[in-house]
PAZAPA-4460 file (N, C-alpha, C; in steps of 0.05 Angstrom, whole numbers, plus 32768, in hexadecimal, padded with zeros to 4 digits):
% residues 318
    n_x    n_y    n_z   ca_x   ca_y   ca_z    c_x    c_y    c_z   seq   type   mol
   8395   8359   7D22   83A4   8345   7D22   8397   8332   7D11     1      M     A
   83A9   8324   7CFE   839B   830E   7CEC   839D   82F9   7CFC     2      K     A
   8388   82E4   7CED   8385   82CE   7CF7   839F   82BC   7CFE     3      R     A
   83AE   82BC   7CEB   83C5   82AB   7CF0   83D5   82BB   7D03     4      R     A
   83D8   82D2   7D09   83E4   82DA   7D26   83D7   82D3   7D3A     5      D     A
   83BA   82D6   7D3D   83B0   82C8   7D54   83B6   82AA   7D57     6      F     A
   83BA   829C   7D46   83C2   8282   7D49   83D9   827D   7D50     7      L     A
   83F1   828F   7D4E   8407   828B   7D58   8409   828F   7D76     8      T     A
   83F4   829A   7D81   83F6   8299   7D9F   83E6   8285   7DA9     9      L     A
   83DF   8272   7D9A   83D0   825A   7DA2   83E3   8243   7DA9    10      S     A
   83D5   822D   7DB0   83DF   8213   7DB3   83EC   8209   7D96    11      L     A
   8402   81F9   7D96   8406   81ED   7D7E   83F2   81DB   7D73    12      G     A
   83F3   81D3   7D5B   83E2   81C3   7D4C   83DF   81A9   7D5F    13      A     A
   83F5   81A1   7D66   83FB   8183   7D72   83EB   8186   7D8C    14      A     A
   83EE   8199   7D9F   83E2   819C   7DB8   83C1   819A   7DB1    15      A     A
   83B5   81AA   7D9B   839D   81B2   7DA1   838E   8197   7D93    16      L     A
   839D   8183   7D83   8394   8166   7D7A   8390   8157   7D96    17      T     A
   83A6   8158   7DA7   83A6   8148   7DBD   838A   8151   7DCE    18      A     A
   8383   8168   7DCC   8368   816F   7DD8   8353   816C   7DC9    19      L     A
   8355   8156   7DB6   833C   8150   7DA9   8320   8153   7DB6    20      A     A
   830B   8158   7DA2   82F6   815A   7DB1   82E8   8142   7DB5    21      A     A
   82D9   813B   7DCC   82CE   8122   7DD4   82B9   8122   7DC4    22      P     A
   82AC   8109   7DC0   8294   8100   7DB7   827F   8108   7DC8    23      A     A
   8269   8111   7DB8   824C   811C   7DC7   823F   8104   7DC8    24      R     A
   822C   8104   7DDB   8215   80F0   7DE2   81FD   80FD   7DE4    25      A     A
   81EB   80F5   7DD4   81CF   8100   7DDC   81CF   811C   7DD9    26      G     A
   81C2   812B   7DEE   81C0   814B   7DEF   81D1   8152   7E04    27      D     A
   81E9   8141   7E0D   81F9   814A   7E20   8218   8145   7E18    28      R     A
   822D   8152   7E19   8246   8149   7E16   824E   8137   7E27    29      P     A
   825F   8123   7E21   826D   8111   7E38   827E   811E   7E4A    30      K     A
   828A   8137   7E42   8296   8142   7E51   8299   8161   7E4E    31      E     A
   82A2   8171   7E61   82A6   8190   7E5D   82C5   8195   7E5F    32      I     A
   82CF   81A1   7E51   82EF   81A8   7E50   82F2   81C5   7E56    33      R     A
   82F8   81CB   7E71   82FD   81E6   7E7B   831A   81EF   7E78    34      I     A
   8321   8202   7E6D   833A   820C   7E6A   8342   8223   7E83    35      G     A
   8359   821E   7E91   8362   8230   7EA5   837A   823A   7EA4    36      T     A
   8384   824F   7EB3   839D   8256   7EB6   83A9   8254   7ECD    37      Q     A
   83C7   825B   7ECF   83D3   8251   7EE6   83C8   826D   7EF9    38      K     A
   83C2   8264   7F13   83BA   827B   7F24   839C   8274   7F2A    39      G     A
   838F   828E   7F35   8373   8285   7F3B   8367   8275   7F4C    40      G     A
   834F   8275   7F50   8347   8260   7F64   8341   8244   7F59    41      F     A
   8349   823F   7F40   8346   8223   7F32   8353   820F   7F40    42      F     A
   836B   820D   7F4E   8373   81F7   7F59   835E   81EF   7F73    43      P     A
   8357   8207   7F7F   8344   81F9   7F98   8329   81F4   7F8E    44      A     A
   831F   81FF   7F77   8309   81F3   7F69   830A   81D6   7F65    45      V     A
   8321   81CD   7F56   8327   81B4   7F4B   8327   81A1   7F66    46      K     A
   8336   81AB   7F7E   8336   8198   7F93   831C   8195   7F9F    47      A     A
   830D   81A8   7F9E   82F2   81A4   7FA7   82DD   8196   7F99    48      R     A
   82E5   8190   7F81   82D6   8182   7F6B   82BB   8187   7F6D    49      R     A
   82B5   81A5   7F70   8296   81B0   7F70   828F   81AC   7F52    50      T     A
   82A2   81B5   7F41   8292   81B5   7F20   8292   8198   7F1F    51      V     A
   829D   8182   7F21   8299   8166   7F1A   8280   815E   7F2D    52      E     A
   827B   8166   7F40   8269   815A   7F53   824A   8168   7F41    53      D     A
   824F   817F   7F39   8236   818D   7F2E   822C   817F   7F12    54      A     A
   8240   8178   7F01   8239   816C   7EEA   823C   814C   7EED    55      F     A
   823F   813F   7F02   8241   8121   7EFF   8224   8118   7F00    56      K     A
   8211   8121   7F0D   81F3   8117   7F05   81EB   8118   7EEB    57      P     A
   81F8   812B   7ED9   81ED   8128   7EBE   8202   8119   7EAE    58      L     A
   8214   8108   7EBC   8223   80F9   7EA9   8236   8106   7E9B    59      G     A
   8240   811C   7EA4   8259   812F   7E98   8271   812B   7EA2    60      I     A
   8285   8129   7E9B   829C   8129   7EAA   82A9   8146   7EA3    61      D     A
   82BA   814F   7EB5   82CD   8168   7EB4   82E9   8162   7EB1    62      I     A
   82F1   8173   7E98   8310   816E   7E91   831A   818C   7E94    63      V     A
   8332   818C   7EA1   833E   81A4   7EA6   8353   81AA   7E91    64      W     A
   8358   81BB   7E83   836F   81C0   7E72   837D   81DA   7E7C    65      V     A
   8395   81DC   7E82   83A2   81F3   7E8B   83B1   8200   7E77    66      D     A
   83B6   8217   7E77   83C0   822B   7E61   83D3   8242   7E6E    67      F     A
   83EC   8249   7E64   83FA   825B   7E6D   83EF   8275   7E6F    68      Q     A
   83DD   827D   7E5D   83D0   8297   7E5C   83B9   8295   7E47    69      F     A
   83A9   82AE   7E48   838E   82A9   7E39   838B   82A6   7E1A    70      G     A
   83A0   82B4   7E08   839D   82AF   7DEB   839D   8296   7DE3    71      P     A
   83AA   8284   7DEA   83AD   8263   7DE1   8396   8251   7DEF    72      P     A
   838A   825D   7E08   8370   8256   7E10   835D   8257   7DFE    73      L     A
   8358   8270   7DF3   8341   8279   7DE5   8345   826C   7DCA    74      L     A
   835B   8264   7DC0   8360   825B   7DA8   8356   823D   7DA7    75      E     A
   835F   822F   7DBF   8350   8217   7DC1   8333   8215   7DC3    76      A     A
   8326   822A   7DD0   830B   8229   7DD1   8300   822E   7DB0    77      I     A
   830D   8240   7DA3   8303   8249   7D8B   8304   822F   7D79    78      N     A
   8319   821B   7D76   8319   8200   7D67   830E   81EA   7D73    79      V     A
   82FC   81EF   7D8D   82F0   81DC   7D94   82FD   81C4   7DA9    80      G     A
   8315   81CE   7DAF   8322   81B9   7DC0   831F   81BE   7DDD    81      S     A
   8311   81D7   7DE5   830D   81DC   7DFE   82F2   81ED   7DFC    82      V     A
   82DD   81EA   7E12   82C4   81F0   7E0F   82C0   8208   7E1C    83      D     A
   82CF   820D   7E38   82C5   8224   7E44   82E5   822E   7E58    84      F     A
   82E8   8245   7E5B   8301   824C   7E69   8301   8269   7E79    85      G     A
   8315   826E   7E82   831A   8287   7E90   832D   8298   7E82    86      Y     A
   832A   82B1   7E7F   833E   82C9   7E71   833B   82E1   7E7C    87      V     A
   834E   82EE   7E74   834D   830F   7E7C   833E   831D   7E69    88      G     A
   8344   8332   7E69   8331   8346   7E5B   833E   8346   7E3A    89      D     A
   8355   834A   7E36   835F   8349   7E19   835D   8333   7E09    90      A     A
   8360   831A   7E0F   8362   8302   7DFF   8347   82FF   7DF1    91      P     A
   832D   8305   7DFC   831C   8304   7DE9   8313   8317   7DD6    92      P     A
   8321   8330   7DDC   8321   8346   7DC5   832C   833F   7DAE    93      I     A
   8348   8334   7DB2   8359   8324   7D97   834B   830F   7D8B    94      F     A
   833B   82FB   7D9D   832E   82EA   7D90   8319   82EF   7D80    95      A     A
   8308   8301   7D8A   82EF   830F   7D7C   82FA   8318   7D61    96      Q     A
   830E   8328   7D62   8316   8335   7D48   8321   8321   7D36    97      A     A
   8329   830A   7D3E   8331   82F4   7D2B   831C   82E1   7D28    98      A     A
   8305   82EB   7D2B   82ED   82DD   7D23   82EA   82BD   7D35    99      S     A
   82F4   82BD   7D4D   82F6   82A4   7D59   82D7   82A0   7D64   100      A     A
   82CF   8280   7D67   82B8   827E   7D6B   82B2   8279   7D8A   101      K     A
   82B5   828F   7D95   82AE   8293   7DB6   8298   82A5   7DBA   102      I     A
   8290   82A2   7DD5   827D   82B3   7DDF   8285   82BA   7DFF   103      R     A
   827D   82D2   7E05   8281   82DA   7E24   826A   82CC   7E34   104      Y     A
   8272   82BE   7E48   8260   82B0   7E56   8259   82BC   7E70   105      A     A
   826D   82C8   7E80   826B   82D2   7E99   8285   82E3   7E9E   106      A     A
   8281   82F0   7EB0   8299   8308   7EB5   82A1   8301   7ED5   107      A     A
   82BB   830A   7EDF   82C3   830D   7EF9   82D0   8329   7EF9   108      V     A
   82C1   833E   7F09   82C6   8357   7F09   82E1   8355   7F1C   109      K     A
   82F9   8364   7F15   830F   8366   7F1F   8313   837E   7F2F   110      Q     A
   8322   8381   7F46   8325   8395   7F56   833F   83A4   7F4C   111      N     A
   834F   8397   7F34   8368   83A7   7F2B   837D   83A2   7F3D   112      G     A
   837F   8393   7F4D   8392   838E   7F5D   83A9   837A   7F59   113      N     A
   83A4   8366   7F41   83B0   834C   7F3B   83C1   834E   7F23   114      T     A
   83C5   8366   7F15   83D4   836D   7F01   83E2   838A   7F00   115      Q     A
   83F8   8386   7EF1   8405   83A3   7EFA   841F   83A4   7EE6   116      A     A
   8429   83BF   7EE5   8445   83C1   7ED3   8458   83C4   7EEA   117      I     A
   846B   83B6   7EE9   847E   83B4   7EFD   849E   83BA   7EF0   118      V     A
   84AE   83C7   7EFC   84C8   83CA   7EF9   84DE   83C0   7F0B   119      V     A
   84F4   83C1   7F08   8508   83B4   7F18   850B   83C4   7F31   120      P     A
   8510   83BB   7F49   8510   83CD   7F5F   8523   83E7   7F5E   121      K     A
   8537   83E7   7F4E   8548   83FD   7F4E   8546   840F   7F34   122      D     A
   8533   8407   7F26   852E   841A   7F0A   8525   8430   7F0E   123      S     A
   8530   8442   7EFC   8528   8460   7EFA   850E   8466   7EF6   124      P     A
   8500   8452   7EEF   84E0   8456   7EE2   84CF   8459   7EFB   125      I     A
   84C5   8470   7EFB   84B0   847A   7F15   8495   847C   7F10   126      K     A
   8490   8484   7EF5   8475   8487   7EED   8471   847B   7ECF   127      T     A
   8459   8475   7ECA   844F   846D   7EAC   845E   8480   7E97   128      L     A
   8461   849E   7E9D   846F   84A8   7E86   8489   84A2   7E82   129      A     A
   8499   8492   7E99   84B6   848D   7E97   84B8   8473   7E81   130      D     A
   84A0   8468   7E79   84A3   844F   7E6D   84A9   845A   7E4F   131      L     A
   84A8   846E   7E47   84B3   847A   7E2B   84CB   8473   7E25   132      K     A
   84D3   8465   7E0B   84EB   8457   7E02   84F2   8440   7E12   133      G     A
   84E5   8434   7E22   84ED   841C   7E30   84E1   8404   7E24   134      K     A
   84EC   83EA   7E25   84E5   83D6   7E20   84D4   83C4   7E34   135      R     A
   84BC   83BC   7E2A   84AA   83B5   7E41   84A0   8396   7E38   136      I     A
   849D   8382   7E4A   8495   836C   7E43   8478   8367   7E4A   137      A     A
   8469   8356   7E40   844A   8355   7E3E   8443   833A   7E32   138      F     A
   8431   832D   7E3B   8425   8319   7E2E   8416   8322   7E14   139      G     A
   8420   831D   7DFA   840C   8326   7DE3   83F0   831A   7DE6   140      K     A
   83DE   832B   7DDD   83C0   8325   7DDF   83B5   831B   7DFE   141      G     A
   83C7   8324   7E14   83BA   831A   7E2C   83AF   8336   7E39   142      S     A
   83A6   8332   7E4F   839C   834A   7E62   83AE   835D   7E6A   143      S     A
   83C7   8351   7E6C   83E2   8365   7E70   83E6   8378   7E57   144      A     A
   83E3   836B   7E3E   83E4   837D   7E27   83CF   8396   7E2A   145      H     A
   83BD   838E   7E32   83A1   83A6   7E32   83AB   83B7   7E48   146      N     A
   83B8   83AD   7E62   83C3   83BE   7E75   83D9   83CE   7E69   147      L     A
   83EA   83C7   7E5D   83FF   83D9   7E54   83F6   83ED   7E3F   148      L     A
   83E0   83E4   7E2D   83DB   83F9   7E1B   83C7   840F   7E2A   149      V     A
   83BA   8407   7E3B   83AB   841C   7E4C   83BC   842F   7E5A   150      A     A
   83CE   8427   7E67   83E4   8433   7E75   83F4   8448   7E64   151      A     A
   83FC   843E   7E50   8407   8450   7E3A   83F7   8466   7E35   152      L     A
   83D9   8460   7E2C   83C7   8474   7E25   83C5   8489   7E3C   153      E     A
   83C3   8482   7E53   83BD   848D   7E6F   83D6   84A4   7E6E   154      K     A
   83EC   849A   7E69   8404   84AA   7E6C   840E   84BF   7E51   155      A     A
   83F9   84BF   7E40   83F9   84CD   7E2A   840F   84C0   7E16   156      G     A
   8415   84A7   7E18   8431   84A0   7E07   8420   8489   7DF1   157      L     A
   842C   8484   7DDF   8424   8473   7DC8   8433   8459   7DC5   158      S     A
   8427   844D   7DBA   8432   842B   7DBB   8450   8431   7DAD   159      W     A
   8454   8444   7D9A   846A   8446   7D8B   8483   844E   7DA0   160      S     A
   8477   845A   7DB6   848B   8468   7DCC   849B   8452   7DDB   161      D     A
   8493   843A   7DD7   84A1   8427   7DEA   84AD   8412   7DD3   162      I     A
   84BB   8400   7DDD   84C3   83E8   7DCF   84B6   83CB   7DDE   163      T     A
   84A4   83BF   7DCF   8494   83AE   7DD7   84A4   8396   7DD8   164      P     A
   849F   8388   7DED   84A7   836D   7DEE   8499   8354   7DF5   165      A     A
   848B   834E   7DE1   8476   833A   7DE7   8482   831C   7DEF   166      P     A
   847D   8315   7E0A   8487   82FE   7E16   8474   82EF   7E24   167      L     A
   8473   82D4   7E22   8462   82C5   7E35   846E   82CB   7E50   168      A     A
   845C   82C4   7E62   8464   82C8   7E83   847E   82BD   7E8A   169      P     A
   8485   82A4   7E7F   849F   8295   7E87   84B8   82A3   7E7E   170      A     A
   84B3   82AC   7E63   84C7   82B8   7E56   84CC   82D4   7E5F   171      D     A
   84B8   82E4   7E6A   84B7   82FD   7E72   84C4   82FE   7E91   172      A     A
   84BF   82EB   7E9B   84C9   82E9   7EBA   84E6   82E8   7EB8   173      T     A
   84F6   82D3   7EA3   850D   82D3   7E9E   851F   82EE   7E95   174      A     A
   850F   82FD   7E83   8515   8318   7E7A   8514   8329   7E8C   175      A     A
   8502   832B   7E9D   8503   8341   7EB5   8519   8338   7EC6   176      F     A
   851D   8320   7ECD   8536   831C   7EE5   854C   8324   7ED7   177      V     A
   8554   831A   7EBA   856A   8321   7EAC   8571   8342   7EA9   178      K     A
   8556   8353   7EAD   855D   836D   7EA3   8562   8377   7E87   179      G     A
   8554   8360   7E76   8553   8366   7E5A   8537   8375   7E53   180      S     A
   8528   8378   7E63   8511   838D   7E61   8511   839D   7E7B   181      V     A
   8505   83B6   7E6E   8501   83CA   7E87   84EE   83CA   7E96   182      D     A
   84D3   83C4   7E8E   84BB   83BD   7E9A   84AD   83A5   7E94   183      A     A
   8496   839F   7EA3   848C   8385   7E9D   846C   838A   7EA3   184      W     A
   845A   8386   7E93   843E   8385   7E9C   8435   836A   7E9B   185      S     A
   842D   8360   7EB1   8426   8346   7EB9   840E   8342   7ED2   186      I     A
   8407   832D   7ED2   83F1   8325   7EE2   8400   8316   7EFB   187      W     A
   83EE   830B   7F0E   83F1   82FC   7F27   83EE   82E0   7F19   188      D     A
   83FD   82C7   7F22   840D   82CD   7F38   842D   82D8   7F35   189      P     A
   842F   82D7   7F19   844A   82E2   7F0D   8453   82FD   7F19   190      Y     A
   8440   8312   7F1D   843F   832C   7F28   844D   8326   7F4C   191      L     A
   843D   8316   7F58   8441   830F   7F75   845D   8304   7F71   192      A     A
   8467   82F3   7F62   8484   82E7   7F63   8495   82FB   7F5F   193      L     A
   8491   830D   7F4E   84A5   8326   7F45   84A7   8337   7F60   194      A     A
   8493   833E   7F68   8491   8350   7F7F   84A4   833E   7F98   195      E     A
   849D   832B   7FA0   84AA   8318   7FB7   84C9   8313   7FB0   196      L     A
   84CB   8309   7F97   84E7   82F9   7F8F   84FD   8310   7F84   197      K     A
   84EF   8321   7F75   8503   8338   7F69   84FF   8351   7F72   198      E     A
   84EA   8356   7F88   84E7   8372   7F93   84DE   8382   7F7C   199      N     A
   84D4   837A   7F68   84C7   838A   7F51   84B5   83A4   7F60   200      A     A
   84B2   83B7   7F4E   84A5   83CE   7F59   8490   83D6   7F47   201      R     A
   8476   83D7   7F54   845D   83DE   7F42   8460   83FA   7F39   202      V     A
   845A   8400   7F20   8456   841D   7F1A   843A   8422   7F15   203      I     A
   842E   840F   7F0D   8411   8415   7F09   8400   83F8   7F0C   204      A     A
   83E8   83FC   7F19   83D7   83E2   7F18   83C3   83E6   7F07   205      W     A
   83B4   83CE   7F02   839D   83CD   7EEF   838B   83E2   7EF4   206      D     A
   8382   83E4   7F0D   836E   83F8   7F16   8376   8413   7F15   207      K     A
   8392   841E   7F0F   8399   8435   7F0C   8391   843E   7EF1   208      D     A
   838C   842E   7EDA   838B   8439   7EBC   836F   842F   7EAF   209      V     A
   8366   8417   7EBD   834D   8415   7EAE   833A   8400   7EC2   210      H     A
   8323   83F7   7EB7   8313   83E6   7EC8   8316   83C9   7EBD   211      K     A
   8329   83B9   7ECB   8329   839C   7EC0   8314   838D   7ECB   212      P     A
   8310   8378   7EB8   8300   8360   7EBA   830A   8346   7EB2   213      N     A
   8303   832F   7EBC   830D   8318   7EB3   82F0   830A   7EA9   214      A     A
   82F0   82F6   7E95   82D9   82E8   7E88   82DD   82C9   7E89   215      F     A
   82C0   82C3   7E8D   82C0   82A3   7E81   82B7   82A5   7E65   216      Y     A
   82C5   8292   7E56   82BF   8293   7E3C   82B8   8275   7E32   217      I     A
   82A5   8273   7E1F   829B   825A   7E17   829A   825D   7DF9   218      V     A
   829D   8243   7DEA   829E   8240   7DCC   827F   8245   7DC4   219      G     A
   827E   8253   7DB1   8264   825A   7DA7   8251   8244   7D9E   220      S     A
   8263   8230   7D90   824E   8216   7D8D   8248   820A   7DA4   221      D     A
   8258   820B   7DBE   8251   81FA   7DD2   823B   820A   7DDD   222      F     A
   8238   8224   7DE0   8226   8232   7DEE   820B   8231   7DE2   223      V     A
   820E   822D   7DC7   81F5   8230   7DB6   81E9   8210   7DBB   224      E     A
   81FA   81FC   7DBD   81EE   81E2   7DBE   81E6   81DA   7DDC   225      K     A
   81F4   81E8   7DF0   81EF   81DE   7E0C   81ED   81F8   7E1C   226      Y     A
   81DB   820A   7E16   81DC   8223   7E28   81D2   821C   7E49   227      P     A
   81C9   8207   7E4F   81BD   81FE   7E65   81D7   81F8   7E74   228      G     A
   81E9   81E9   7E6A   8203   81E2   7E78   8216   81F9   7E7D   229      L     A
   8216   820E   7E6C   8227   8225   7E6D   8219   8233   7E87   230      V     A
   81FF   8239   7E87   81F6   8242   7EA1   81FB   8233   7EB7   231      A     A
   81FC   8218   7EB8   8203   8208   7ECC   8223   820E   7ED7   232      K     A
   8232   8210   7EC3   824D   8217   7EC8   8253   8231   7ED5   233      L     A
   8245   8248   7ECA   8248   8262   7ED3   823B   8262   7EF0   234      N     A
   8225   8258   7EF4   821C   8256   7F12   822B   8243   7F25   235      A     A
   823D   822D   7F1C   824E   8220   7F2B   8266   8233   7F33   236      T     A
   8270   8240   7F1D   8289   824F   7F24   827F   8268   7F36   237      F     A
   826B   8274   7F30   8263   8288   7F43   825D   8281   7F63   238      A     A
   8251   8268   7F63   8252   825F   7F7D   8270   825B   7F88   239      A     A
   8281   824D   7F7E   829E   8248   7F81   82AB   8264   7F8C   240      E     A
   82A0   8279   7F7B   82AF   8293   7F7F   82A9   82A2   7F96   241      G     A
   828E   829D   7FA1   8284   82A6   7FBC   8296   829C   7FCF   242      I     A
   8299   827D   7FCC   82A6   826A   7FE1   82C5   8278   7FE3   243      W     A
   82D2   827D   7FC9   82ED   8282   7FCE   82F1   829D   7FD9   244      A     A
   82DD   82B2   7FD3   82E4   82CC   7FDE   82E1   82C9   8000   245      N     A
   82DB   82B7   800B   82DF   82B4   8028   82ED   829B   8030   246      S     A
   8301   8291   8022   830E   827C   801D   8328   827F   8018   247      H     A
   8335   8296   801B   834D   829C   800B   8365   8287   8014   248      H     A
   8363   8280   802F   8378   826F   8038   837B   8255   8029   249      E     A
   8363   8245   8025   835E   8230   8017   8368   8235   7FF8   250      E     A
   835E   824B   7FF0   8362   824D   7FD2   8384   8252   7FCC   251      V     A
   838F   8260   7FDE   83AC   8260   7FDF   83BC   8248   7FDB   252      A     A
   83B0   8236   7FF3   83BF   821E   7FFC   83B8   820C   7FE2   253      K     A
   83A2   8207   7FD7   839F   81FB   7FC2   83B5   8201   7FA9   254      A     A
   83AE   821B   7FA4   83C2   8227   7F8A   83E1   8222   7F8E   255      Q     A
   83EB   8226   7FA7   8404   8221   7FAB   840C   8202   7FA9   256      A     A
   83FB   81F3   7FB3   83FF   81D3   7FB2   83FF   81CD   7F92   257      E     A
   83EB   81D7   7F83   83E7   81CF   7F65   83FE   81DC   7F54   258      A     A
   8409   81F2   7F58   8415   8201   7F45   8434   8202   7F4D   259      T     A
   843A   81FB   7F66   8455   81FD   7F72   845E   821A   7F73   260      G     A
   844F   822D   7F6B   8456   824B   7F74   8458   8250   7F92   261      V     A
   8468   8260   7F9B   846E   8267   7FB5   8453   826E   7FC3   262      D     A
   8450   8261   7FDB   843C   8267   7FEB   8434   8285   7FF2   263      I     A
   8449   8297   7FF5   844B   82B5   7FFF   843F   82BF   7FE5   264      E     A
   844B   82BA   7FCD   8440   82C7   7FB9   8422   82C6   7FAF   265      A     A
   841A   82A9   7FB8   8400   829F   7FAF   83EB   82B0   7FC5   266      V     A
   83F5   82B3   7FDE   83E3   82BD   7FEF   83DF   82DA   7FE8   267      K     A
   83F4   82E3   7FE0   83F4   8303   7FD7   83E3   8308   7FC4   268      R     A
   83E0   82F5   7FB1   83CF   82F7   7F97   83B2   82F1   7FA0   269      F     A
   83AE   82DA   7FAE   8391   82D5   7FB8   8386   82EE   7FCA   270      V     A
   8395   82F3   7FD6   838A   830B   7FEB   8384   8326   7FDC   271      D     A
   838C   832B   7FC1   8387   8341   7FB9   8373   833A   7F9F   272      R     A
   8368   8320   7F9D   8359   8319   7F87   8338   8316   7F8E   273      S     A
   832B   8316   7F7B   830A   8316   7F80   8302   82FC   7F70   274      T     A
   82EA   82EF   7F74   82E4   82DC   7F64   82C5   82DA   7F5F   275      Y     A
   82B9   82F0   7F62   829D   82F3   7F5A   8298   82F0   7F40   276      S     A
   8287   82DB   7F37   827F   82DC   7F1B   8265   82E6   7F17   277      V     A
   825F   82F7   7F01   8248   8308   7EFD   8247   82FF   7EDF   278      V     A
   822B   830C   7ED6   8220   8308   7EB9   8236   8324   7EAD   279      P     A
   8235   8321   7E93   8243   8333   7E87   822E   834B   7E82   280      V     A
   822D   8360   7E8D   8219   8371   7E8D   8224   838B   7E7C   281      D     A
   820E   83A0   7E7C   8216   83BA   7E68   8232   83C4   7E71   282      D     A
   8237   83C9   7E89   824C   83D6   7E96   826A   83C5   7E8B   283      E     A
   8265   83AC   7E92   827C   839B   7E89   8280   839E   7E69   284      I     A
   826D   839D   7E57   826D   839A   7E41   8277   83B8   7E37   285      I     A
   8270   83CB   7E44   8280   83E7   7E3E   829C   83E8   7E44   286      K     A
   82A4   83DD   7E56   82C0   83DF   7E61   82D3   83CF   7E4E   287      S     A
   82C2   83B8   7E41   82D1   83A1   7E2F   82D3   83AD   7E16   288      Q     A
   82C0   83BD   7E0F   82C0   83CB   7DF2   82D5   83E0   7DF3   289      Q     A
   82DB   83EF   7E0B   82EF   8400   7E0D   8309   83F6   7E06   290      A     A
   830D   83DE   7E11   832A   83CE   7E0A   8329   83C5   7DEC   291      V     A
   8312   83C2   7DE2   830F   83B8   7DC6   8316   83D3   7DB0   292      A     A
   830E   83E8   7DB7   8311   83FF   7DAC   832F   840B   7DAF   293      D     A
   8338   8405   7DC4   8356   8412   7DC9   8364   83FF   7DB4   294      R     A
   8364   83E7   7DB3   8375   83D6   7DA4   836B   83DE   7D83   295      F     A
   8355   83E0   7D7E   8350   83EE   7D63   835F   8408   7D5D   296      T     A
   835C   8418   7D6C   8368   8434   7D66   8387   842B   7D61   297      R     A
   8394   841C   7D6F   83B1   8419   7D6F   83B9   8403   7D5A   298      L     A
   83A6   83F9   7D48   83A8   83E3   7D32   83B2   83C8   7D40   299      G     A
   83AF   83C4   7D57   83B6   83AB   7D66   83A1   8392   7D5D   300      L     A
   8388   839C   7D53   837A   8385   7D49   8370   8395   7D2A   301      I     A
   836A   8381   7D1B   8365   8388   7D00   834A   8398   7CF7   302      P     A
   8339   8395   7D0A   831F   83A4   7CFF   8312   83A9   7D1D   303      K     A
   82FF   83BA   7D1E   82EF   83C2   7D32   82D9   83B0   7D3B   304      S     A
   82D3   83AA   7D56   82C0   8390   7D5C   82AD   839E   7D73   305      I     A
   8295   8392   7D71   8284   8396   7D87   827F   8381   7D96   306      T     A
   8286   8386   7DAF   828B   8371   7DC5   826D   8367   7DCC   307      V     A
   825C   8378   7DC9   823C   8368   7DD0   8238   8356   7DC0   308      A     A
   8245   8352   7DA6   823C   8341   7D90   8242   8324   7D9D   309      D     A
   8255   8320   7DAC   825C   8305   7DB6   8253   8302   7DD2   310      I     A
   8244   8311   7DDF   823D   830A   7DF9   8225   82FD   7DFA   311      V     A
   822D   82E4   7E0E   820E   82CF   7E10   8206   82DA   7E27   312      W     A
   81EC   82DD   7E2A   81DF   82E8   7E40   81D5   82D1   7E54   313      K     A
   81E1   82D5   7E6D   81DE   82C3   7E83   81CD   82CF   7E92   314      W     A
   81B9   82C4   7E9D   81A5   82D0   7EB2   81A6   82BE   7EC6   315      T     A
   81B9   82C1   7EDE   81B9   82B1   7EF6   819D   82A9   7F04   316      P     A
   8197   8290   7F07   817C   828A   7F1D   8180   8293   7F36   317      S     A
   816A   829C   7F3F   816B   82AC   7F5D   815F   8295   7F6D   318      T     A
***
């Protein structure tokens, strides 16, 4: 993927300008801008104000910036409009291949139950092999992109065996409902909504084809200048993850209220999620390198990359 292609996945120039970098004072920033996506436990974290409370004694404000999916969030980090954010496994691969100024800060090991390839309830598609010749929607550069590629590989199919339909989640939702795509690779809460509202049928979960992870990503300049603040962010989100793992009802309620997503879909999403934040260890790097190598083989990124080159080592305090 050329850099201009990566930029097409990003926010427009006007939006990035609106997120202009705040002035820095002394050895601390005045604010930390955190990028999030629809879903997850972030509405609950925001409501609890745990992150704000952790940084208030340092005189640092927290600014939350929402994105529809991962690639534009990472481009915002790349250009310095956001400092820290949460994405799935594929966006950092595309970003690194485009020489984006990012680092892996921490990981969230996924159980593989929150992303899947779905088909309409009456579809003749029963297995991954049945995807041959079909038109399939996915978010370009997203974790759903990786799921689709891994699923085809597992089924012995090539990328050329399908008709790719790269669509953002909102557009893919409309296409799936109208029947203009045969299948859809998508994550929660869109997945849960498709199951509940459209009776979509899962033909493969993430866990069926690969080991998924999600990541906290930080700007390389930011972590170089403020490593202690990044460690504090990781520790704060790790503590919130422990809380969220045992408070699914509160997490679901906060998300439903913040996003307007049907509460039953949110409950389904939350109950099959995990929120444990961990360092990016050798096992995770190996899994992420497999994603990168998969995209390299298919020519989906312009050059081979070494994931370990952009991992920032976080050692949690005990």
